[in-house]
GUTOR-519894 format. One record per residue (C-alpha): residue number from 1; x, y, z. Coordinates in Angstrom, 3 decimals. Example, Ala and Ser with C-alpha at 12.3 -4.5 7.8 and 13.67 -1.06 7.14 Angstrom:
BEGIN
(1,(12.300,-4.500,7.800));
(2,(13.670,-1.060,7.140));
# end
This chain:
BEGIN
(1,(-0.311,0.179,0.002));
(2,(2.462,2.207,1.069));
(3,(4.663,1.645,-2.503));
(4,(1.409,2.508,-4.347));
(5,(0.945,5.872,-2.209));
(6,(4.485,7.007,-3.595));
(7,(3.041,8.177,-6.634));
(8,(0.867,10.460,-4.606));
(9,(1.941,14.708,-3.760));
(10,(0.889,14.161,-0.340));
(11,(1.306,11.083,1.696));
(12,(-1.549,10.357,4.338));
(13,(-1.096,10.845,8.141));
(14,(-0.628,7.526,10.259));
(15,(-4.492,7.278,11.477));
(16,(-5.582,8.018,7.388));
(17,(-2.893,5.294,6.475));
(18,(-3.237,2.602,8.625));
(19,(-6.990,3.052,7.540));
(20,(-6.455,2.194,4.006));
(21,(-4.198,-0.677,4.983));
(22,(-6.988,-2.136,7.049));
(23,(-9.048,-1.517,4.192));
(24,(-7.040,-3.167,1.544));
(25,(-6.476,-6.488,3.828));
(26,(-10.300,-6.572,4.113));
(27,(-10.911,-6.203,0.702));
(28,(-8.193,-8.768,0.201));
(29,(-9.957,-11.193,2.433));
(30,(-13.497,-10.765,0.891));
(31,(-12.254,-11.303,-2.394));
(32,(-10.652,-14.911,-1.538));
(33,(-13.911,-15.499,0.541));
(34,(-12.440,-15.412,4.162));
(35,(-13.955,-12.481,5.375));
(36,(-17.980,-12.284,6.060));
(37,(-17.984,-8.844,8.419));
(38,(-16.017,-6.285,9.073));
(39,(-16.429,-4.431,12.408));
(40,(-15.193,-0.273,11.339));
(41,(-14.841,2.178,14.292));
(42,(-14.770,5.871,13.287));
(43,(-11.787,7.404,14.083));
(44,(-12.303,11.140,15.826));
(45,(-16.029,11.223,13.813));
(46,(-16.763,14.083,11.922));
(47,(-17.002,15.279,7.964));
(48,(-13.459,14.775,7.272));
(49,(-12.904,10.943,9.256));
(50,(-11.013,8.499,7.160));
(51,(-13.451,6.266,7.920));
(52,(-16.281,8.045,5.952));
(53,(-15.421,6.151,2.287));
(54,(-17.791,3.415,3.393));
(55,(-21.078,5.134,2.076));
(56,(-23.753,2.732,2.953));
(57,(-23.200,0.432,6.304));
(58,(-25.141,-2.637,6.727));
(59,(-25.457,-1.740,10.218));
(60,(-24.420,1.516,12.234));
(61,(-24.155,1.557,16.046));
(62,(-23.759,4.706,17.841));
(63,(-22.203,4.655,21.702));
(64,(-21.969,7.125,24.499));
(65,(-18.176,8.123,25.291));
(66,(-16.700,6.655,28.374));
(67,(-14.920,8.422,31.189));
(68,(-11.565,7.667,29.737));
(69,(-11.759,9.604,26.665));
(70,(-12.559,12.657,28.433));
(71,(-8.899,14.109,28.976));
# end
């Protein structure tokens, strides 16, 4: 994935790169018939979150933030 991104004018940040890496793995496993379901948690959420490329999820769950996320 990194080698393919080298032709881009700007490399993504770490979280976006790891998200791309995860999607690449999920697609590869899905094509091989080794992936039935993928659970994807958003990063920071919002308009510019890199997980927004999933346009029509089958299921969406929304939870509240736990206390360890307040600092």
